[in-house]
N, C-alpha and C positions, 0 to 999 in steps of 0.2 A: 711121550712125545715121539713123533715119527722122525726118521732121518731127514726127510724133506723139510719138515718144520724147523729142525735144528739148523739145517744148512741155510734156510732162508733167514733165520734169526742171526746167524753169524754173518751172512752177507749184508744184512741191514746194519748191524753194528759196524762192520768194516766200511760200509759206505758212509755212515755218519762220521766215524773217526777220520776217514780219508778226506771227507768234505771239509771238516774243521781244520785238519792238518794242512790241507791245501790253502785254505783261506789264511791261516796263520803264517804260511811261508812267505807271503808278500807283506810289504810294509803297510799298505792300506788295509789289508786283511787283519794284520796284527792289531792295528789301531781300532778296527771295528770290533774285534773280539774283546779287547781290553775295555772299550767303552761299554760293550754289552754286559760285561761282568762287573763293572765298577758300580759303586753306589755313591751318591753325593754325600759328602761329609760337611759338617758345620764349618763355616769360614773361621779360620784361626786369626782373630784380630789381636790376640795377645802377642803374637810373634810376627806382627806386620812387617813387611819389607818395603823398601823404597826402590823406585825405578827412576833414575835421573838421566836425562839426555840434555844436550845443549838447548833444545827448543821447548822442553816441557818436563814435568815430573809428576809422579803420583805415588801413592802407597797402595799396597795390595796385601791380602791375607797371607800368612806364613805358609799355608798348605796349598796355595795356588801357584801357578807358574806363568812366566811371561814367555811367549813364543815370538821372537823378534829376529830370527835368523833368516838369511836369504835361502832360497830364491823367492819364496812367497812373501816374505816380510822384509822390512827395512827398519832397523832399530830407531831411526830418527824420524820415520814418517808413517810406518804401518806396522802394527803389532797386535797380538791378541793376549789378553789376560784371562787364563783359563782356570776354572774350578777343577777339583779332583774328578768330578763327574762329567756333565755335558753342557754346563753353562759357561758363558764367556762375555767379556767386553772386548770389542775390537775398537782400536783407535787409529784414525787417519789424521795426520797432522800435515798441513800445507804451509809452505814458506811464502805464501801470498794470500791475500784476501780472496775468498770464493763466496758465492751466493748461497747462504744457508738453505733457502727454499729449494734451490736446484739440487743441492747435495742431498737433502732429505728425499726429494722426489726420485732421484737416481737410485737411492738405496731401496725405496719402496718398489720401484720398477724391477729391481734385481731380486727382491724377496717374494713378491706377489706375482704369479701364483706358485712359483717353484718351491719355496720353503713353507709358505703359509697362504692357503687359498681362502678367499672371501673373509678376510679378517675384520673384526670390529676395530674402528680407528678412533683414537682420542688424542687430540693435539695437546701439546704442552710447550712452555716457553722458557724454561730454565733447566739447566743440568749443572749441579754444583753451584758455583758462584757465577756461572756464565748465562747470559741471556741469548736467545736465538730462536730457532725453529725446531720443533720436535714432534714426533708422532709415536704413539704406542699402538702397536698392532697386536691384537689378541685373537687366537684361534688355534687350530690344530697344526702343530709343526710337523712337516713332512707327512701330513695326513694321519698321524699316529696319536699323539698325546697333546692335550691342551697346553699352551704355552704362550709366550709373548716375545716380540721383538720390539725393542725401543730404539728409535733412531733420533739423534739430536745433532744439530750443527750450529756453530758459532763462528763469527768472523769479526776481526777488528781491522784497523787500517793497514796492518802488516802481515797478519797471519790468520789462519782459520783451522778448524778441526771438525771432525765428525766422530761421534761416539755411537756405537751400536751394541746394545746389550741383548743377549738371547738366553732364554731359560725356559724350562718346562715348569708348569705350575706346581707339580708335585715336589720339585726341588727348591722352590723359591724360599721356603722357610729356613733352609740351611744356607742359601746363597745370598739372600737379600742384604744382610749386613756387609758382605764382601763387595757386592756391587755398589752399595752406598759408600764404602770406604774409597774405592777407586774414584767414584764421582765427586765426593766431597773434598778429596785431596788433590785432584787434578789441577795443575797449574801450568798455563802457557807462559813461557818466558817472554819478557818484553822485546 
């Protein structure tokens, strides 16, 4: 190998290492690298945990985490229940009745086309024990892998909520039981 080839090889290695070190130095970059390297684990239903707030409660797998801290989230109104990989359920709870059809449409407008372009759509009317409006969007998430976004909204005369599930199809076999646990155990307080 010539000296020039060796020099270019070390330069390339240095650039790659420097690139990933630079990304890892930021909070968003670290999260990106962690997500890139992580793989989805089966939902741990045996060690399920409970999340209880004054307005609602639910259970979630033992190996999942709840992200409810400010500034992006509010433990009483907006939180994410995240799998070890890249799937999640986001919950938005309102202390007033809101229109389910408007809530679902607002989320569709937010996701299409930024997150999922030209998705197949399938309506549904129940999430857990609640009746309301919902739509399943299927297509390529971020233009990369096949996945789905499921949006549902319910309202009663005092309160309302929106649930948004997001997952890649390849991960669904490990995650579906966890998504179903959150859904089946979710309870709005009266």
